[in-house]
Structure formats: structure tokens, C-alpha cells
C-alpha positions in Angstrom: 26.1 -9.6 5.0 25.1 -5.9 4.8 23.6 -6.5 1.3 21.8 -9.5 2.5 20.2 -7.6 5.4 19.2 -4.8 3.0 17.5 -7.3 0.7 15.6 -8.9 3.6 14.5 -5.4 4.8 13.2 -4.5 1.3 11.5 -7.8 0.8 9.9 -7.5 4.2 8.6 -4.0 3.3 7.2 -5.3 0.0 5.5 -8.3 1.6 4.0 -6.2 4.3 2.1 -4.3 1.6 2.0 -1.1 3.8 0.0 0.8 1.2 -2.5 -1.9 1.0 -2.9 -2.1 4.7 -3.3 1.7 4.9 -6.0 1.5 2.3 -7.8 -1.4 4.0 -7.8 0.6 7.3 -9.1 3.6 5.5 -11.9 1.8 3.7 -12.9 0.0 6.9 -13.2 3.4 8.6 -15.2 4.8 5.8 -17.5 1.8 5.8 -18.0 2.1 9.6 -18.9 5.8 9.3 -21.2 5.3 6.3 -23.0 2.3 7.9 -23.4 4.1 11.2 -24.9 7.1 9.4 -27.2 4.9 7.3 -28.4 2.8 10.3 -29.0 5.9 12.4 -31.1 7.5 9.7 -33.1 4.3 9.2 -33.6 4.0 12.9 -34.9 7.6 13.1 -37.2 6.9 10.3 -38.5 3.7 12.0 -39.0 5.5 15.3 -40.7 8.4 13.6 -43.3 6.1 12.0 -43.9 4.4 15.4 -44.5 7.5 17.4 -47.9 9.3 17.6 -48.1 13.1 17.5 -49.0 13.4 21.2 -45.9 11.4 22.1 -43.5 13.9 20.6 -41.2 15.6 23.1 -42.1 19.1 24.1 -38.8 20.6 22.9 -39.7 19.7 19.3 -42.3 22.5 19.4 -39.4 24.9 19.7 -37.5 23.6 16.7 -36.9 26.2 14.0 -38.3 24.5 10.9 -36.3 26.8 8.6 -33.1 26.0 10.4 -33.8 22.3 10.1 -34.4 22.7 6.4 -31.1 24.5 6.0 -29.2 21.8 7.9 -30.7 19.1 5.7 -29.7 21.1 2.7 -26.2 21.5 4.1 -26.0 17.7 4.6 -27.1 17.0 1.1 -24.6 19.5 -0.3 -21.8 17.8 1.6 -22.9 14.4 0.4 -22.8 15.7 -3.2 -19.3 17.0 -2.6 -18.2 13.6 -1.3 -19.5 11.9 -4.4 -17.4 14.3 -6.5 -14.4 13.8 -4.3 -14.5 10.0 -4.6 -13.5 10.3 -8.3 -10.3 12.1 -7.2 -9.4 9.4 -4.7 -9.1 12.0 -1.9 -10.0 9.5 0.8 -8.9 11.6 3.8 -11.2 14.4 2.6 -14.1 12.0 2.2 -13.6 10.6 5.7 -13.5 14.1 7.2 -16.7 15.2 5.4 -18.5 12.1 6.5 -17.5 12.8 10.1 -18.8 16.4 9.7 -22.1 15.0 8.5 -22.2 12.6 11.4 -21.7 15.4 13.8 -24.4 17.4 12.1 -26.8 14.5 12.4 -25.9 14.1 16.0 -26.8 17.7 16.7 -30.2 17.0 15.0 -31.0 13.8 16.9 -34.0 15.4 18.6 -35.5 16.6 15.3 -37.9 14.3 13.5 -36.7 14.4 10.0 -39.3 13.8 7.3 -39.3 10.4 5.5 -38.4 12.1 2.3 -35.3 13.8 3.9 -34.2 10.6 5.5 -34.5 8.7 2.3 -32.7 11.4 0.3 -29.8 11.4 2.7 -29.6 7.7 3.3 -29.7 6.9 -0.4 -26.7 9.2 -1.0 -24.8 7.7 1.9 -25.4 4.2 0.4 -24.2 5.6 -3.0 -21.1 6.9 -1.3 -20.6 3.6 0.5 -20.8 1.6 -2.7 -18.8 4.0 -4.9 -16.0 4.5 -2.4 -15.7 0.8 -1.8 -15.5 0.1 -5.5 -12.8 2.7 -5.9 -10.8 1.2 -3.0 -11.1 -2.3 -4.4 -9.8 -1.2 -7.8 -6.9 0.6 -6.2 -6.1 -2.3 -3.9 -6.1 -4.7 -6.9 -3.5 -2.4 -8.6 -1.4 -2.2 -5.4 -1.5 -6.0 -4.9 -0.5 -6.6 -8.6 2.4 -4.1 -8.4 3.5 -5.5 -5.0 3.4 -9.1 -6.3 5.5 -8.0 -9.3 7.9 -6.1 -7.1 8.3 -9.1 -4.7 8.9 -11.4 -7.7 11.7 -9.1 -8.9 13.2 -8.9 -5.4 13.1 -12.7 -5.3 15.0 -12.8 -8.6 17.6 -10.4 -7.4 17.9 -12.3 -4.1 18.6 -15.5 -6.1 21.2 -13.7 -8.2 22.9 -12.6 -5.0 22.7 -16.1 -3.6 24.4 -17.4 -6.8 27.2 -14.8 -6.4 27.7 -15.9 -2.7 27.9 -19.6 -3.7 30.4 -18.9 -6.5 32.5 -16.7 -4.2 32.7 -19.6 -1.7 33.6 -22.0 -4.5 36.3 -19.7 -5.9 37.8 -19.1 -2.5 38.7 -22.8 -2.2 40.1 -23.1 -5.7 42.0 -19.8 -5.5 43.7 -21.1 -2.3 44.8 -24.2 -4.1 46.1 -22.0 -7.0 47.9 -19.7 -4.7 49.7 -22.6 -3.1 50.8 -23.9 -6.4 51.6 -20.4 -7.8 49.1 -20.8 -10.6 47.4 -17.5 -10.0 48.7 -14.0 -9.3 47.6 -12.0 -6.3 46.9 -9.0 -8.6 44.3 -11.1 -10.4 42.5 -11.9 -7.2 42.5 -8.3 -6.2 41.0 -7.3 -9.5 38.3 -9.9 -9.1 37.5 -8.8 -5.6 37.3 -5.2 -6.7 34.8 -6.1 -9.5 32.7 -8.1 -7.1 32.5 -5.3 -4.5 31.9 -2.7 -7.2 28.9 -4.6 -8.4 27.6 -5.2 -4.9 28.0 -1.5 -4.0 26.1 -0.5 -7.1 23.3 -2.9 -6.2 23.2 -1.5 -2.7 22.9 2.1 -4.0 20.2 1.2 -6.4 18.2 -0.5 -3.7 18.0 2.7 -1.8 15.6 3.8 -4.5 12.7 1.4 -4.3 11.4 1.7 -7.8 10.7 -1.0 -10.4 13.2 0.4 -12.8 15.9 0.4 -10.2 15.2 -3.2 -9.2 15.5 -4.2 -12.9 18.8 -2.4 -13.1 20.0 -4.1 -9.9 19.0 -7.5 -11.4 21.0 -6.8 -14.6 24.1 -5.8 -12.5 23.9 -9.0 -10.5 23.4 -11.0 -13.6 26.5 -9.4 -15.2 28.4 -10.0 -12.1 27.4 -13.7 -12.1 28.7 -13.9 -15.7 32.0 -12.3 -14.8 32.4 -14.7 -11.9 31.6 -17.7 -14.2 34.3 -16.5 -16.5 36.8 -16.3 -13.6 35.8 -19.8 -12.5 36.5 -21.2 -15.9 40.0 -19.6 -15.9 40.6 -20.9 -12.4 39.6 -24.4 -13.5 42.0 -24.2 -16.4 44.7 -23.0 -14.0 44.1 -26.0 -11.7 44.1 -28.5 -14.6 47.2 -27.0 -16.3 
């Protein structure tokens, strides 16, 4: 029962695809930030084109043009760093830098950026959006493929365990008959039980290490155990028919 619960727990983890879910949440967050930034810049550009010079707020006259230029340069540098970071799959860093840029744009919301500056920044944001999304999709495909393969191996192992359980039930009935007739020794039954539990314990230990190589080893042990039980079943049948 303990092994069965362990298998169910592992299968559940595999099917939940936690890594996949984390990546999906991460890419959704990145998309949200990038789209928000892109839309905000385009909105500023549209508003800037609609306004006439005399409609500009008074506080714009006090804006330090050099400071504004430095801030735009800083934003562009951050965007360039993000594009470099995408290649290293450092999604948390990308997300943090995008948030920094968003904060910077928020602090500049009363500044009318030039059309060239808006286009330059928004084009880079779109590039980040497209590039990061592609990286995520590729990585998600790999995770899905590995998870499906992993789940398939768990299903195979689970089937092997089911076979062992069925054979143990079958043997228990036949062994009872043989014990009643004196056709089998208690020592043989003890030996069989020891081998079964040894194999099951090995499988349980292996399953604590959730790696593909470990699952393959567990499947082999279960398969060998099934073969041994089949051999004992043949001997028991011969004992019954003797």
C-alpha cells in the first residue's frame, strides 16, 4: 500500500507539470509587463501627436531636457541587457529589469517623449516580447516532451507493480492449498516473501530520486521481480499437480 501511494504521488507530480505551470505563469507575467509598456508608449505617442504646443502643461517647461535624454538612454541600455539576458534563460532577471523600466517610464509620464524615442523603446520592447515568448515556447515543448516520457515510464512501472500484486494474490491462494497438503515448505514461502519485499524496497528507494535513469532501473527491478514470481508460480503449479 505504501508503494502504491508513492507511485500515485509521483505520477500526480509528473502530470501536474509543475515546471510547465511555473514557466507559463512567468511568461504570462512577462507578456503582461511588455504589453503594458508597449501600449503605454504608443498611447503617449498618440497623445503627443494630438496635443498642440499651447496645451502642454506648465510643469513641462521645467523639465530638464538633458536628464530626460539620460533617462531614455538608461531605458535603452536596460532593454539591450534584457535582449542579452533572454539568451541565458534568466527569466527572473528579465522580469525584474522590465519592472525597473516600467517604473522609470512611470516617473517620466509627464514628459512628452519624442516620436523617435518612443519608437526606439517600443520596438525593443516588442523584440523582447517576441524573443522571450519564443524562448519560453521552446523550453515548454522540451518540458512537455520530457514530462510525457516520464509519465509513460511511471505508467509502465505502475503496470509492473500491478502485475506483481495480482500474482501475489494468485500465489497466496495456491500456497494455502499446498501448505494444507504439505506440498510446500514454509522456508520456501519465507524466501519468496523476502525476495518480493527486497525488490519492492529497492523500487521505493529509487523512486525517491525522480530521474529518468532511476525510473528505468525501477522498471527493470519490477520486471525481474515479475519473472521470479512467474518462476515460483510454475513451481507451485507443479506442486499442486504432483
